[in-house]
C-alpha positions, 0 to 999 in steps of 0.5 A: 200246647201239651206233647200230646197235640203236637204228636197229634199235630205231627202225625196229621202233617207227615207222612208217616213209614208205615200205615198208621193205626189209630190203637197205636196213636191213641195209646202214644197220645195217652203216654204223652198225656202221662209225660206232661202230667209229671213234667207239670209235677200232677203226678210222681211215678212211684214204680209203675203208678202213676200217683196224684199231686195237687192239679196245677192250671194246665191250660189245656183241656184235654190235658185237664181231662186227663188230670181228672181221670186219675185214679186218686185212691191207692195203689193207684194206678199203673202206667199201663192201664192208664195207657189202655183206659186213658187210650181207648179212642184217644185218637179221635178225641184229640182230632175233634179238639183240633178240628173244632179249634179250627186247625184241621179242615178236611180234603176228600182223598183215597188215603182216609186216616180217620174221617171221611178224608184227608185231614189238612192242618191250618197255618196256625202256632200251633201247627209251627210250634209242633213243628218246630219241635220236630225239627229239633227232634225233641227227644220225647216227641220223636220216642213217641213217633217212632213207636207208633211208626210215624218215622224209623228208629232214630239215628245213634246220635240224634238225642236220647231220653234220659229222665228215667221218668219219662223212660219209663213212661215211653217204655210202657207205650212201646209195650202197649203198641207190642202187645196191641199188634200181638192181639191184631195178629193173633185175631187175624190167625182166628179169623184165617182159621175160622174162614178156613173151616167155614169153606171146608178147607 
C-alpha cells in the first residue's frame, strides 16, 4: 500500500478539522505519490526537479501510473508542476480505485464528500494499515493530513519529518494548497464584484 492510499483512507474515515476540499486533497495525494516514489528510489530530487530512475515494481497500480507519468527528458519536471499536473482529479481516481477494490461502499447522507452519499470504509487490511499509521502519528502522513485540513497542526511533542527530500515534498504541497486557496479567494472576490455590478450596486 502507498502513502497516497493511506491518506485517502484516512480522509474518508475521519471527520476533518475543516471542510475538506477535493482540490486540496488531490494536491496532497500527488505529494504523497512523490514521497513514495522517492522512498522507492524511483526518483531523486535535484533541487526541486524530479529526476526519474529505473522504476522498480511498485506493487500499486496508481503508483505505477504515477511513475509512468514522470517526465524523463531534461531538465525534468519541478515538484510544483508535478503536483498541479498529476494532482488534477487525483482524489476521484483514488476514490474510484478503492471502490473498485471493494474497500468503499456508499451510504446516502447529507454530507457529500465526492459522490451522492457518504463513503463507508470496509473493515479491510488496507484500512487497518492506514489507521495504524495514523494512530502512530507517522510524520509524513500527519503532515499531509494537516496540509489539507484533516487534522489541526501537530503538537510540538509529536514527531516531525527530518528527511530533507521529504521536507521538500511537504513544503511543495503546503505551498500548492495555499496557492489554490488564494485562487479561490480571488475568484470569490471577482464573482462578488461582478454580482454587484449586475445588480447595479
